[in-house]
C-alpha distance (Angstrom), angle and dihedral (degrees) to the residues before:
residue distance angle dihedral
M1 . . .
K2 3.82 . .
A3 3.83 90.8 .
L4 3.84 90.1 50.2
F5 3.82 90.4 50.4
V6 3.80 90.6 51.9
I7 3.79 91.7 50.1
L8 3.79 92.9 49.0
L9 3.82 90.5 48.1
G10 3.82 89.7 51.0
L11 3.80 91.1 50.4
A12 3.79 91.6 48.6
G13 3.82 90.0 51.9
A14 3.78 91.8 48.7
G15 3.79 89.5 50.4
C16 3.81 91.1 55.6
V17 3.78 92.3 51.3
S18 3.82 91.9 48.7
S19 3.83 91.7 48.2
N20 3.81 93.0 49.2
A21 3.74 90.8 47.7
L22 3.79 90.0 62.1
E23 3.81 92.5 53.8
H24 3.78 129.8 84.8
Y25 3.83 107.3 -57.8
Y26 3.78 106.0 -174.8
F27 3.84 109.4 164.1
Q28 3.83 90.9 -4.8
R29 3.81 92.5 118.0
E30 3.80 132.0 49.3
P31 2.87 130.2 -106.1
V32 3.82 97.1 27.2
R33 3.79 108.3 -150.5
V34 3.81 117.9 -145.7
A35 3.80 124.8 -173.4
V36 3.83 113.7 -150.3
I37 3.77 106.5 -140.5
P38 3.85 111.9 -148.5
C39 3.83 109.5 -99.9
A40 3.76 120.8 -94.6
N41 3.81 93.8 -124.5
A42 3.83 115.9 -159.8
T43 3.84 93.7 173.6
D44 3.75 134.1 88.5
E45 3.79 92.8 -115.0
P46 3.84 110.8 92.7
A47 3.81 92.6 -173.1
A48 3.80 90.8 62.1
S49 3.79 94.0 81.8
I50 3.84 93.2 47.6
I51 3.78 92.9 49.5
F52 3.82 94.5 47.4
N53 3.84 94.9 42.9
K54 3.79 93.4 49.9
A55 3.82 91.9 48.8
C56 3.80 91.3 50.3
E57 3.78 91.7 48.8
E58 3.80 92.7 51.9
Q59 3.79 93.6 46.9
L60 3.82 92.3 46.5
R61 3.83 89.9 54.5
K62 3.79 90.7 49.6
R63 3.83 88.0 55.6
G64 3.80 91.1 52.8
F65 3.78 101.4 -102.0
D66 3.79 124.6 143.7
V67 3.83 102.8 -125.3
V68 3.79 131.9 -149.6
E69 3.81 99.8 -157.4
A70 3.77 122.6 -130.7
D71 3.81 89.6 -118.4
R72 3.78 89.9 60.0
V73 3.80 90.1 49.2
V74 3.82 89.2 52.6
T75 3.83 89.0 51.0
F76 3.80 89.8 51.3
A77 3.81 90.7 49.9
S78 3.84 92.7 51.4
A79 3.79 92.3 47.6
S80 3.80 89.6 51.2
G81 3.78 95.1 49.4
L82 3.79 93.1 -108.3
T83 3.74 133.3 128.4
V84 3.82 123.7 -132.5
R85 3.80 89.3 -112.4
E86 3.81 90.4 60.2
L87 3.79 95.1 53.8
P88 3.85 96.8 84.1
D89 3.83 89.0 53.6
L90 3.82 93.4 57.2
K91 3.82 117.2 100.2
P92 3.81 106.3 -95.7
S93 3.82 90.1 -134.2
R94 3.81 91.3 58.5
L95 3.81 93.5 44.2
S96 3.79 91.0 47.4
A97 3.79 91.7 51.4
E98 3.82 93.9 46.3
L99 3.80 92.1 49.0
K100 3.84 95.1 38.5
A101 3.82 90.1 -129.6
E102 3.81 126.0 135.6
Y103 3.80 93.0 -150.4
L104 3.78 137.5 33.4
L105 3.81 122.8 -150.6
Y106 3.81 112.2 -152.4
T107 3.81 127.2 -171.1
R108 3.78 134.3 -171.2
I109 3.82 117.7 -164.8
T110 3.76 113.6 -159.1
R111 3.83 103.2 168.7
W112 3.79 132.7 24.7
A113 3.78 114.8 149.6
T114 3.82 147.6 113.3
K115 3.79 120.2 -141.3
Y116 3.82 129.5 -171.7
H117 3.76 126.1 -156.5
V118 3.80 106.1 -169.9
V119 3.83 97.9 -87.1
Q120 3.78 101.6 17.6
G121 3.75 139.6 42.6
S122 3.78 140.8 -170.1
S123 3.78 134.7 -160.2
V124 3.77 122.4 -163.2
V125 3.81 136.9 175.9
S126 3.78 125.5 -179.9
G127 3.75 140.7 159.2
S128 3.82 143.2 117.9
C129 3.82 139.9 -98.2
W130 3.77 132.2 -156.5
L131 3.79 135.3 -176.5
V132 3.82 120.0 -142.4
E133 3.79 126.7 -167.6
G134 3.75 102.2 -130.7
P135 3.84 104.3 -147.8
T136 3.83 94.0 45.4
E137 3.80 97.8 29.7
A138 3.81 87.0 -136.3
L139 3.82 119.8 156.4
I140 3.81 103.1 -122.5
W141 3.79 101.0 176.2
Q142 3.79 141.8 -7.9
S143 3.77 134.3 -174.2
G144 3.80 137.8 179.8
W145 3.77 120.6 -145.2
H146 3.80 134.5 -166.3
R147 3.80 131.4 173.7
E148 3.86 124.8 -179.4
Q149 3.81 132.1 176.9
Q150 3.80 128.8 -173.5
S151 3.76 122.7 -155.4
G152 3.80 136.9 -178.3
N153 3.77 138.3 66.3
G154 3.74 119.5 -75.7
G155 3.80 95.5 -168.6
G156 3.83 142.1 42.7
D157 3.80 129.5 57.4
L158 3.78 123.0 -37.6
L159 3.83 95.0 -105.1
G160 3.82 90.9 51.9
M161 3.79 91.7 49.1
L162 3.81 91.9 48.9
I163 3.81 91.6 49.6
D164 3.79 90.5 47.9
A165 3.76 92.4 47.8
A166 3.84 90.9 50.1
V167 3.81 92.4 49.6
T168 3.81 90.9 47.0
A169 3.79 92.5 48.8
A170 3.82 91.3 50.5
A171 3.81 91.2 48.1
N172 3.77 92.6 48.1
A173 3.78 92.4 49.7
A174 3.79 91.3 49.7
F175 3.78 95.8 48.8
D176 3.83 97.9 35.3
V177 3.82 99.3 -130.3
C178 3.81 94.3 -163.7
G179 3.81 90.4 50.9
Q180 3.81 91.5 51.6
M181 3.78 92.4 47.2
G182 3.81 92.4 45.3
T183 3.79 91.1 50.6
D184 3.81 90.2 50.1
A185 3.84 90.8 49.2
A186 3.82 90.7 51.4
N187 3.79 93.2 48.5
T188 3.78 92.4 47.6
S189 3.82 93.1 47.4
V190 3.80 94.1 51.8
L191 3.76 90.2 48.0
T192 3.82 90.0 58.9
L193 3.79 94.4 58.1
P194 3.82 108.6 131.3
S195 3.76 127.2 -94.5
P196 3.88 121.0 -111.2
G197 3.82 113.8 -66.3
F198 3.83 96.4 34.2
E199 3.74 109.3 149.5
P200 3.85 127.9 -137.7
V201 3.80 112.7 -90.7
A202 3.81 103.9 -163.2
P203 3.78 144.4 -24.1
A204 3.80 113.7 -64.8
P205 3.82 114.0 -87.9
């Protein structure tokens, strides 16, 4: 009888492990592999996707993730007869299996531009990111981001304002304000990824 009890107890324990293994397992395995899906870029700046993707990849590595780079995802798409624009429409479970990644990081860029109005300028970047668990297609995390910077002189004589605007425009062009703000947005977004045990919040968008 005692032996039977031990066997039954062992089976019950094994059942619990099996059941838990089928549940959401974010951060339960190491290393966690994340595929960076090339950004869905709705702006006129083609470099925006490259800048944001690279920043995400670097920050993910710093956090200890195993990263499937966006360039490798593009190579996979080409080999499969797909375009980059079609990737977000693929089922996450299929994409996850093909890329051998537990998680997929998606990004949508909606604004990425600098505009000048004679004596004043403004730069803005905005978009959103979300992380999907491939096998379950559960939405693990999502975050919107927005950065904006104003430049120019609101006071003084017209000549002074024009000179200041010209200097600001040249400086902004040299340092790529949007690129800097986009990189900062990517870094900040990755740093807000959830801690272990975070549960899915909704179906993937």
